N, C-alpha and C positions, 0 to 999 in steps of 0.2 A: 810769909803771907799764909794765912790759912785758908783764903778763899781759892777754890780750885777751877772756878768757871770764870770765863772772860769773854768779851765780844771782840773779835777780829774784824777790823775794818780794813778792806781792800778796794782797790779801784778796779771796776768792771766796766769796760766800754766807756771810759773816762767819767763814770759816776760812782759815788760811794756804795758800798755794800758791805753790810755787817752781819756776821753770823756767829752763833755761840760755839766756843771751842773750849778744850781743856788746855792748861797751860802749866808750866813748870819753870819757876824762876831760877836763875843761877844762884848759888849761895850768896853772892855779893850784888845782885841785881844788875850785873854788867850785861846780861843777856837773859832772854826768855825763850822758852822752846815750846813748840806745838808739833804734835804727832798727827799728821793729817793724811787723807787719801787724795790721790791725784785726780779722782773723779769729783771731788768737791770744788765748787766755784772758787772758794778762797784759795785753794792750792793753785789752781788754774791761773787766778789773777796774780798771786805772788810771782809765778813763773814768767808773768809778763811785765809786771811792774813791782819792784821790791818795796816800795813805799807802803807801809801799813801803819795802823794804830791798834794798840791792844788796850781795851778798857776793862778795868777790874773795879768792881764795887763790893762794899760790905752787903752781907745777905740781908734781905728784908726780914726784919724782926718784929714787924707789927707796929713799930712806934708811931706816934700820931704825925710826925714831920719826917717824911723820907728824904727831905733835902739836907737832913743831919748827918745821912751816912757818909763815911768816909769812901773816897773813891780817887782812882789815878787812871789818866790816860797816857800810855807810853806810845810816842812816835818813834818809829825806827825803821830799819831796813831788814828785810827777810832774806835768808840765804838758805837754800836747801842742802842739808848735810848729806854728803855722798857716801862717806865711810861708815861702817858700823861702829857704834860707839857703846860698849857694854856697860860702861859707867852710867851713861845717859839713860840707857834701857833700863838698868837697875833702878835708878832714882825714879824713872817715870812709873815703873810697876809698884815701887813702894808707895807713891802717892795714888795711884790708879790701878790698884790690882786687878779690877775687872776688865782692864783693857788689854789684857796679855793676848787674847785672840787676835788683835790687830797686828801683832808682830808675826803671825803666821800668813798673813796676806800681803801679797807682792805690791799692792798699790800704795802702802803707807810708807811715810818717811818722815824724819824729823827735819823741822825747819828752825833755824836760829834766827831770833829778832834782836838785833843790836840796836839799843836805843840811841835815839837822836837827842831826844829831850823828853819832858813829861811835864804834866800839870797834875798836881795832887790838890784835892779839895778835902780838908780835913772836916768840914761841916759848912753849914751856911755861912757865906762871907769869909771863910778862912781858906784862902786859895794861895798856893805857891807854885811858881814855875821853876822847874829844876832842869839843868843841864844834864847830860849823860853822867858827866863826872860827879855832879851833886846826887844823883840818884843811887850811884854806886856806894856800897857799904864798904869803908875801909878795912 
């Protein structure tokens, strides 16, 4: 996926809350990673309730009908990664080199989002519901 920005939806006081975040997909789309601060509402929310949605859309290119953009919403469960993972950090910095400063801050950590299912919209009227297995690239 070339898009690097997503919207992360969490539950905050029993109501949805969505915020922009950076994300890194696993090579086979079996998981998605975010590197977030514990000060952020979405991080606090994930610590309370692991159910999340990650929405990724094609970048607006100015076309006449934005409903033709491809987009996917992945519903899954978030889990904080406790151990240092140098491979994940390397891959993150390859994708987001300007984010190196965040690895010097004690309040940032990786969270792994394991998909439950996904809804892929390939354009207006072209909608596909995918299981976690179907989302995964063999």
